C-alpha positions in Angstrom: 70.8 99.3 45.3 73.4 97.4 47.4 77.1 98.1 47.0 77.8 94.6 45.9 75.3 94.9 43.0 76.9 98.3 42.1 80.4 96.7 42.1 79.1 93.9 39.8 77.8 96.5 37.4 81.2 98.0 37.1 82.4 95.0 35.2 80.4 96.1 32.1 81.8 99.2 30.6 78.5 100.7 29.5 77.0 100.0 32.9 80.1 101.4 34.7 79.7 104.7 32.8 75.9 104.8 33.6 76.6 104.0 37.2 79.1 106.8 37.5 76.8 109.2 35.7 74.0 108.2 38.0 76.0 109.7 40.9 75.1 113.1 39.5 78.7 114.5 39.4 79.9 114.9 35.8 83.2 116.3 37.2 83.8 113.1 39.0 83.2 111.1 35.8 85.7 113.3 34.0 88.3 112.9 36.7 87.8 109.1 36.7 88.2 109.1 32.9 91.5 111.0 33.1 92.8 108.7 35.9 91.8 105.5 34.1 93.6 106.6 31.0 96.7 107.3 33.0 96.6 103.8 34.5 95.6 102.0 31.3 92.3 100.8 32.8 88.7 100.8 31.8 86.3 103.1 33.7 84.9 100.2 35.6 88.3 98.8 36.5 89.3 102.2 37.9 86.1 102.6 39.9 86.2 99.0 41.2 89.9 99.3 42.0 89.2 102.6 43.9 86.8 100.7 46.2 89.4 98.0 46.7 92.1 100.5 47.4 89.9 102.3 49.9 89.2 99.0 51.7 92.9 98.2 52.0 94.5 101.6 52.5 92.0 104.1 54.0 92.7 105.4 57.5 90.3 105.2 60.4 89.5 108.9 59.8 88.6 108.1 56.2 86.3 105.3 57.3 84.7 107.6 59.9 84.0 110.2 57.1 82.5 107.4 55.0 80.3 106.2 57.8 79.1 109.8 58.5 78.3 110.3 54.9 76.3 107.1 54.8 74.3 108.0 57.8 72.9 111.1 56.0 72.5 109.4 52.6 69.3 108.4 50.8 71.4 106.2 48.5 74.1 104.6 50.6 75.6 102.4 47.8 76.0 105.4 45.5 77.4 107.5 48.4 79.9 104.8 49.3 81.1 104.4 45.7 81.4 108.1 45.1 83.3 108.6 48.4 85.7 105.7 47.6 86.4 107.0 44.1 87.0 110.6 45.3 89.3 109.3 48.0 91.3 107.3 45.4 91.5 110.2 43.0 92.8 112.5 45.7 95.3 109.9 46.9 96.5 109.3 43.4 96.9 113.0 42.8 98.8 113.5 46.1 101.2 110.7 45.4 101.9 111.6 41.8 105.5 112.6 41.5 106.2 115.6 39.2 109.3 113.9 37.8 107.4 110.7 37.0 103.7 111.2 36.9 102.9 107.6 36.1 104.6 106.3 39.3 102.4 107.9 41.9 99.3 105.9 42.1 98.0 104.6 45.4 98.0 100.9 44.6 101.7 100.3 45.3 102.4 98.8 41.9 105.5 100.8 41.5 104.8 102.8 38.4 103.7 99.9 36.2 100.8 102.1 34.9 98.2 99.6 36.1 96.5 99.3 39.4 95.4 95.7 39.7 97.1 94.1 36.7 100.3 91.9 37.2 
């Protein structure tokens, strides 16, 4: 499956959950579930937003890690999505401020509890 097709599937909530489950990492699904609740997003919105945030904010080193993972992958689209989601989860966790846990996401929305919503 191509990454574009995978991203399109994330628009449907049932398909988004199935897509994330198909990655074979239930812990990742649980982490996305917790993160999406914290940002008032659906599962698909968080996952699609993670890919967008990676595309806009990832360092050259992050991209190199992704390319290396893709070289060794039998399912590049799934590897790409999983890598981008994990990156976003880690970034959100690092930027979470203890005093205001809702203000620390990686999207730059300034604590509005939403990644891509105005």
